[in-house]
C-alpha positions in Angstrom: 0.0 0.0 0.0 1.2 3.5 -0.8 3.9 4.5 -3.1 3.9 5.4 -6.8 2.9 1.9 -7.9 -0.2 1.6 -5.6 -2.6 2.1 -8.5 -5.6 2.2 -6.2 -4.7 5.8 -5.4 -5.2 7.0 -9.0 -8.4 7.3 -11.0 -6.9 6.9 -14.4 -3.9 5.4 -16.2 -2.8 6.7 -19.7 -0.2 5.1 -21.9 0.4 3.9 -25.4 1.1 0.2 -24.8 2.8 -0.8 -21.6 2.7 -3.2 -18.7 1.2 -0.5 -16.6 -1.9 -0.5 -18.7 -2.4 -4.2 -18.0 -1.9 -3.6 -14.2 -4.3 -0.6 -14.1 -6.9 -2.6 -16.0 -6.7 -5.5 -13.6 -6.8 -3.1 -10.6 -9.9 -1.6 -12.1 -9.0 2.0 -12.7 -9.9 3.8 -15.9 -7.2 2.8 -18.4 -6.7 4.6 -21.7 -4.4 4.0 -24.7 -3.2 7.4 -26.0 -1.8 7.0 -29.5 -1.6 10.6 -31.0 -2.4 10.7 -34.7 -2.3 6.9 -35.0 -4.3 5.9 -38.0 -2.8 2.5 -38.8 -3.1 -0.8 -37.0 -3.6 -0.5 -33.2 -0.4 -1.7 -31.6 -1.9 -1.8 -28.1 -3.2 -5.3 -27.3 -5.8 -4.0 -24.8 -7.4 -1.5 -27.1 -7.1 -3.6 -30.2 -9.1 -6.3 -28.3 -11.8 -3.9 -27.1 -10.6 -3.9 -23.4 -9.8 -0.2 -23.2 -10.4 2.9 -25.2 -7.9 4.1 -27.8 -7.6 7.9 -28.1 -5.9 9.5 -31.1 -5.9 13.2 -30.2 -5.4 15.5 -27.3 -9.0 16.7 -27.7 -10.3 13.2 -27.4 -8.1 12.7 -24.3 -9.3 15.9 -22.7 -12.9 15.0 -23.4 -12.6 11.6 -21.7 -10.7 13.0 -18.8 -13.4 15.6 -18.2 -15.9 12.8 -17.4 -16.0 10.9 -14.1 -13.6 7.9 -14.0 -16.5 5.5 -13.5 -18.4 6.7 -16.6 -16.8 4.1 -18.8 -18.9 2.6 -21.6 -20.6 -0.7 -20.7 -18.7 -2.7 -23.3 -15.4 -1.8 -21.6 -16.7 -2.7 -18.2 -17.9 -6.1 -19.4 -14.6 -6.8 -21.2 -12.7 -6.0 -18.1 -14.8 -8.3 -16.0 -14.2 -11.1 -18.5 -10.4 -10.5 -18.4 -10.3 -10.5 -14.6 -12.4 -13.7 -14.5 -10.1 -15.4 -17.0 -7.0 -14.7 -15.0 -8.5 -15.6 -11.7 -6.7 -18.7 -10.5 -3.9 -18.3 -13.1 -1.2 -18.6 -10.4 -2.5 -22.0 -9.4 -2.7 -23.1 -13.0 0.8 -22.0 -13.8 2.2 -23.7 -10.7 0.4 -26.9 -11.6 1.8 -26.7 -15.1 5.4 -26.1 -13.9 5.1 -29.0 -11.4 3.9 -31.3 -14.1 6.5 -30.2 -16.6 9.2 -30.6 -14.0 8.3 -34.3 -13.5 8.5 -34.9 -17.3 12.2 -35.2 -18.1 11.8 -35.7 -21.8 10.1 -32.3 -22.1 6.9 -33.8 -23.7 4.1 -31.4 -22.9 0.8 -33.1 -22.6 -1.0 -29.8 -22.1 -0.3 -28.7 -25.6 -1.0 -32.0 -27.4 
């Protein structure tokens, strides 16, 4: 708790495509991908998959920031819930995978067959 990486103390996170965007999304604060003048393929995994909003201008960014942080569109809220649900228990699944793989000296991975 506390410190610059305690994301709970912030209402928004803005970036282009960084790990911080993933963390802020998981924590549940408003997360925005700011890609000024970008017109080509969206290079941010989160916005390209509809999990967060992609903004291409300072006017668009200012407009979003002038709204309350909890005023996100329903589709983003639902997508975030789905993401959080899909990663719930991932630590246990990863641990189980590593334990199983460690007991398999030939490196055959039955999880991927």
